[in-house]
Each structure stands twice: as C-alpha cells, then as structure tokens.
C-alpha positions in Angstrom: 38.8 -8.4 -4.0 35.2 -9.3 -3.5 32.4 -7.5 -1.6 29.6 -9.4 0.1 26.5 -8.2 2.0 24.4 -10.6 4.1 21.5 -10.5 6.5 21.7 -13.3 9.0 20.0 -14.2 12.2 22.0 -13.3 15.3 23.7 -16.2 17.1 23.0 -17.0 20.8 25.0 -15.0 23.4 25.9 -11.9 21.4 26.1 -9.5 24.3 26.6 -9.0 28.0 24.3 -9.2 31.0 22.6 -5.8 30.6 22.5 -5.3 26.8 23.0 -7.4 23.7 21.7 -8.5 20.3 18.6 -10.7 20.8 19.0 -14.2 19.4 17.5 -14.6 16.0 17.2 -10.9 15.3 18.6 -9.6 12.0 22.3 -8.8 11.7 23.5 -7.0 8.7 27.0 -7.8 7.4 29.0 -5.9 4.8 32.2 -7.8 4.0 35.3 -7.1 1.8 37.3 -10.3 1.1 40.8 -9.9 -0.2 43.2 -12.6 -1.3 46.6 -12.0 0.2 49.8 -14.1 0.3 49.0 -15.7 3.7 45.3 -16.3 3.1 42.1 -14.2 3.0 41.8 -10.8 4.7 38.2 -10.2 5.8 37.3 -6.6 6.6 33.7 -5.6 7.4 31.1 -3.9 9.4 28.2 -5.3 11.4 24.9 -3.5 12.1 22.5 -4.9 14.6 19.7 -3.8 17.0 20.5 -3.9 20.7 18.0 -4.6 23.5 18.7 -4.3 27.2 18.0 -2.2 30.3 19.2 1.1 31.7 21.8 0.5 34.4 20.4 3.5 36.4 16.6 3.0 36.3 16.1 -0.5 34.7 13.9 0.9 31.9 14.1 -1.0 28.6 16.8 0.3 26.2 16.9 -0.1 22.4 19.9 1.1 20.4 21.5 0.5 17.1 25.1 -0.8 16.9 27.6 -0.6 14.2 31.0 -2.2 14.6 34.0 -2.7 12.3 36.2 -5.8 12.3 39.1 -7.2 10.4 40.6 -10.7 10.5 43.2 -12.6 8.5 42.2 -16.2 7.7 45.3 -18.3 6.9 45.4 -21.0 4.3 45.5 -24.4 5.9 49.0 -25.2 4.8 50.5 -21.7 5.4 53.8 -21.5 7.3 53.0 -18.5 9.5 56.7 -18.1 10.6 57.6 -17.3 7.0 55.2 -14.3 6.9 56.2 -12.8 10.2 53.4 -14.5 12.2 53.7 -17.0 15.0 56.8 -19.2 15.3 56.7 -23.0 15.0 57.5 -23.2 18.7 54.4 -21.3 19.6 51.7 -23.9 19.3 49.3 -21.9 21.3 49.4 -18.9 18.9 49.1 -21.3 16.0 45.9 -22.7 17.4 44.4 -19.3 17.9 45.1 -18.3 14.3 42.0 -18.2 12.1 42.3 -20.7 9.3 40.3 -21.4 6.2 38.5 -24.7 6.0 38.5 -25.2 2.2 36.7 -22.2 0.9 34.9 -21.4 4.1 35.8 -19.4 7.2 34.1 -19.2 10.6 33.1 -15.5 11.1 31.2 -16.0 14.3 34.1 -15.6 16.8 35.3 -12.5 15.1 31.7 -11.1 14.9 31.2 -11.9 18.6 34.4 -10.1 19.6 33.6 -7.0 17.5 30.0 -6.7 18.8 30.8 -7.3 22.4 33.7 -4.9 22.4 31.5 -2.2 20.8 28.7 -2.6 23.4 28.2 0.2 25.9 29.4 -0.9 29.3 26.7 1.0 31.1 23.8 1.6 28.8 21.4 4.3 29.9 17.9 5.2 28.6 18.9 8.9 28.4 22.1 10.7 29.2 20.6 12.6 32.1 18.8 9.6 33.7 18.6 10.2 37.4 18.1 6.5 38.3 16.0 5.1 41.2 15.4 6.4 44.7 17.5 4.4 47.1 14.8 4.5 49.7 11.7 3.4 47.8 12.8 2.6 44.2 10.8 5.4 42.5 12.1 6.5 39.2 13.7 9.9 39.8 13.4 11.1 36.2 9.6 10.9 36.5 9.6 13.0 39.7 12.8 15.1 40.1 11.5 16.6 43.3 11.1 13.2 45.0 12.7 13.1 48.4 12.3 11.5 51.8 12.6 13.3 55.1 15.1 10.8 56.6 16.5 11.4 60.0 20.0 10.3 60.8 19.6 7.8 63.6 22.5 9.4 65.5 20.4 12.6 65.8 17.0 10.9 66.5 17.2 11.4 70.3 17.9 15.1 69.9 14.9 15.5 67.6 12.7 14.7 70.5 14.3 17.4 72.5 13.6 19.9 69.8 9.9 19.1 69.9 9.9 19.5 73.7 11.7 22.8 73.4 9.2 24.2 70.9 6.3 23.3 73.1 7.9 24.9 76.1 8.8 27.9 74.1 5.2 28.6 73.2 4.3 28.6 76.9 7.2 30.7 78.0 7.2 33.2 75.1 5.9 36.0 77.4 8.4 35.2 80.1 11.3 35.3 77.6 10.3 38.7 76.2 10.1 40.1 79.8 13.5 38.7 80.7 15.0 40.3 77.5 13.4 43.7 78.4 14.8 43.5 82.0 18.3 42.8 80.6 18.2 45.9 78.4 17.3 48.2 81.3 
C-alpha cells in the first residue's frame, strides 16, 4: 500500500452549467494505492473550490467540495472473467474497464465522475434565498417587502366600475343615510 498526495491544476469541463471547478484552479488529491490480484485499487478524496451562480437569484456562489472515489485499474494482461469481472463475450464491459498503462493510470475520468456527481444540482447563495421578482427582476432577499400591485386582466373592467361607484357614493352619502333611516321607521 502506498499513500500519495498531490496538488494539480483542474482540467477543463469539471462541472455542470451552473457550478463547477474553474479550469486551472488547484485540486487537492489524497490517494491510497493498493496492489491487489487483479491490478491496482485506487481509493482517494478530492478537494476543490467551486464557482458558479445561485439558481434562484443568479448571485455568484463559491463553495468547497470534497468527494471520495474508488477505482480498480486492471493489469493489461488480466483475465477479468477469472476474477469475477466481465466475461470474454462482453467486449463493451471490457473496453470500459480501467487499465494500467505500464505503471501509469488515467485518473481524470474517475476524478471527473466523482466531482460532477458530488456537485449540488441547484446551488444557492444561502438556504433561504428568495430569488428574483418575476415582474421586474429585483432580488427579493434584498427587499423582502417588494411587491407589485398587479391587476388580474379578467377583473380589470370591474375595477373601473369600483372607481365609479366610490365617486357616486361620496355624492349620494347623505341620500343613503336618509334611506336607511326611513327603512328603520
């Protein structure tokens, strides 16, 4: 067994549309390499800084990511059927198996899978982020009392009647009171 720690620049495309590891930023790897009958078992953790944007309000988001991974790299001449792996008839599974190339192994696909699967699907700047106003785009967290007096277009015609009734009501207020008194008597 051998333990290895490395700091490497992040490869391109280590993320999704809204958040990811910026290309060239520092990625910390802690690896444990174990020789097993089939090949080399690589177990490790990756730590990296994430940059993206909040899916609710589009503010910049910066987070730290830590992900674990494990992959078995087969020896080039290993018969995987013998060890309970893929059968010889399954060429597709054989091609997907990670193989050692001399003393080297390609960690990038495994690293990419581990990081992308550990990313938050909907990153937010804060847990209680209110997002943006659907009318004007204002950030609701900055102004929680923000609102618009929007009139439902189906009621717009009746709103005009309400204004007319209030004007007529102020002129007829004395008449209404007199009618109410007459009714009581």
